[in-house]
N, C-alpha and C positions, 0 to 999 in steps of 0.2 A: 281653918287653923293651919298654920305652917308646920310641916312635919320636920322634926329635928332629931328624931331618935337615931337615924343613921349617922349623925355627926359624932356620936360617942364611940363608934367602932374604931375610928382611926384608920380605916382601910383606904387605900388609894382607889379613887373612882374608876369604874370600868371604862374602857375605851368608848363604848357605846354612849356613855353619859357625856363624855367630852364632845363626841360627834353631835349629839342632840343639842348640847349647849352652843355649838358652832352655828346652828340653824342653817343647815344645808339649803333650805328653800330660798334663802336670801343671797346665796353666793353668785347667782347670775348677775347681780348688781355689781359684783367685783369683776367678773369675767367679761361682760358685755362691752364696757368702754375700752378695754385693752384690745379686744377684737377689732373694734372700729378704728381706733387710733393706729393700729398696726396695718390695717387694710389701706388706710390713707397713705401711710408710708410706703406700702408696696406699690400703690398706684403711682407714687412719685419716685419710684426706683430707689427708695432709701430703706427698704425693709431689712431688719436684723432679727434673726431668730433668737439669738442670745438675749437681746434687749427685750424682745417680746415675752420670753419666758420669765425673765427677771421681773418685768412689770406685772405679769400674771401672778407670780408668787407674792410680790409685794401687796398687790391689791387684795388678794385672798387672805393674807395674814392680817392686813388692816381690818378687813371685814370681820374675820373671826375674833380678833382682839377686841373690836368694838362690841361684838355680840357677847363676849365673855364679860366685859366691863358692864354692859347693860344688864346682864343676868345678875351680877353682883350688886350693883348700886340700886337697881330697882328693888331688890330684896331689902337692902339697907334702908331705903326710903319708905318701905312698906307698900310699894306699888303692887308687887306680886303677892296676892292674897288667895285665900281659899276660894273666893268667888271669881277668880280670873277666868275669862272666857276663851283666851287663846291657849295654845299648846303649853304644857307644864314647863316650868323653868327649873333648871338643875339645882340651884341653890335653894330656892323656895320650897322645893319638894324634898330636900334632904339628900339628894344624890351626890352633891359635891358641897363641901363645907365652904364658908366664906373665905377662909384662909387659903384653901386649895385653889379656889377660883381666882383669888388675887394673884397667887403665884403663877397660875396658868395664864392670866391676862398679861402679866409682866413678861413672862417667857415668850409669848407670841409676839408682843410688841417689840421686844428686844431683837427677835429674829427679823421682824420687819425693818428695824433700824439697820441691821447688818446688810440686808438687801439694798436698803436706801443708800448706804455708803457706797456700794458698788455703782448705783445709778448716779450718785453725786460725782464719782470719778468720770462717768461718761458725759454727764450734762452740766457739770459745774456746781458751784456752791449754792446757787439758787435752789437746786433740787434738795439740798440738805435742809434748807430753810422750809421749803414746801413740805418735806417729809416730817419735820418737827410739828408743823401745823396739823398735818394729817393725823399724827399720833395723838396730839393734844385734843383734836376734835373727836377722835375715837373714844377717848376717856371722858371728856367733858360733855359728851352727848347726854350722859345720864349722871355724871359725877359732879361734885362741887356745888357751891352755893347758887350758881347761875347755870344749871344744866340746860343745854340747848333744847333737849326734848321736852323739858318741863316748862319752857317759856315760849313755846310756839315757833321755835327756830329750827326744829328738826328738818322740816321740808327744805328750808334754804340750805342747810348743811349738806343734805343728801344731793341736792341739785348741783351744788358747787363741787363737792369732792367726788361724787360718782359720775358727774357729767363733765364739767369744765376742766377740772384738774386732771382727772384720769384720762380722758380722751386726748386733750391737748398735750398733756405731759407725755403720754406714750408716743404721740406723733413727733413732738419736738425732740425727744431723746434719739429718734432715728433720723429725722429729716433736718434737724438743727434750725428749724424755723417754725413760725406760727402763721397759718394762713386763714383767710376768711372762711373757707369751706371746712377747715378743721374745727373752727369755733361753732359753725352751724351744726356740724355733726355732733359736737359735744352737747349743744343745747338740746338736740333731739333725744340723745341717749339720757341726758340728765332729767328731762321731763318724764320719760317713761320710768326711770328709776325712782323718781319721787313718788310715783303712783303706788309703788309697793308700800311706802310709808302711809300714804293716804288711806289705803285699805286697812292697814294695821291700826291706825289711829281711829278710824271709823268704828272698827270692831270694839276697841277698848275704851271708847269715849266715856261710857257710864262709870266704869271702875276707875278710870283715870281721874274723872271729876271728883270722885270721893276722896282721893288722896292728894288733890291739888296739882295734878299734872295738867298744865294748861296748854294742851296741844290745840292746833287750829280746829280740830274736830270738836273738842270740848268748848272752845270759845264760840264757834259759829254753828255747830250742829250738823246733822246728817245731810240736809239739803245742800249746804255749802260744800260738803265733801264730794257730793255727786258732781256739782258744777266744776269743782277743782279738778277732779279726775278727768272729766270731759275736756276741760281747757288744756290740760297737760297732754292729753292724747292729740288734740288738734295741733298743738305746738310741735309735737313729735313728727306728725305726718306732714306738716307744712315744711319742716326742716328737710324731710326726705324729698319733697317736691323741689325745694331750692337746690338741693344737691344734684338734681337732674341737670342743672345748668353746667355742672362740672362733668357729670357722667350720666348718660341717659339711663343706665342700668340701676341707678339709685332709686328707681321706682319700686324695686322688689319689696321693700318693707310694707308697701301698700297692701300686699296680699294678707297682711295680718289684721287688716281692719275688721273683718268678720269676727275674729277672736276678741278684738277690742270692744265691739258692740255687745257681745255676750257678757263681758266683764262689767260693762256699764249697767246692764240689766240686773246682774247679780248684786251689784252695789246698791241699786235702787230698791230691790225686793228683799234683801236679807239683812239680818241684824246679828250682832254678837258672834257666837261660835259658828253660825252659818257662813260667816265670811272667811273662815279658815281656809277652805279650798280656794276661794277667790284670791287670797293672798299669794298662794303658790302659783296660781294660774297667771296672776299679774307679773310675777317674776319670770314665768315662762314666756309671757308676751314680750317682755323686755329682751329676753335672750333671742327669741326668733326674729324680732324686729332688728336687733343688732347684727345677728348672723346674716340675715338677708341684706342688710345695708353693707356689711363688710364684703359679702359676695359681690354685690352690685358694684362697689367701688373697685374691687379687683378686676372684674370683667371690663 
């Protein structure tokens, strides 16, 4: 049963509730691509600290805004119920009212738009268009009649926006060009970022199925998710190997392979709430992969 008694108090939610709703475990997905894109720019003698910080702020705001929207619209669609196996959600548990979460979502995304306007000044009108698509995707991930997450398109959205757009966009804003190796790096980061969602959807597939959320995990089952996870890891590490053609030090992400193998075993052996730690560890894997790749590119 959804708890609503706290909604009647009218009190403003505690800061800890907003932080919980922001889902800090997922934020490496926002930070990682900016690190890699900026490292590529540094390698090409085009690094800008100001632009890097702006990209970090924008990516983080978009991630938080998406998480807030997800919290709100999953509640409205009845996805977050008492039998949820993942961490509790702020709206469904009564910690933040739907109206407050809507206001919070709009506020965060407006802040992202302001940062996006600055980056539009740097990179041109194309970045305003990209920014609008990013904001739209953050909301439409769970909102609307054709929510991406509810129609098996969440994986594609994560790969595009947390891989291709974030890495290549960060690089282009500084270097004013798009290179083959920037795209390869973006594919690698996007692949590992998508695995965060793979774990999330594997964990939630039974409860998602009951409310009509047709993720790939719901459509094809646990076995498919394991193969998808492994495939995306292989793509990520092959990208690192390809980047060695540009910089031999790009082999550094290969040191995370033992971590990746452990995550695969956990995905194979665990179900439901047991996968909550694996979700956080997969985000950490993305972060360490990206940090080592960034270091390698700088070296």
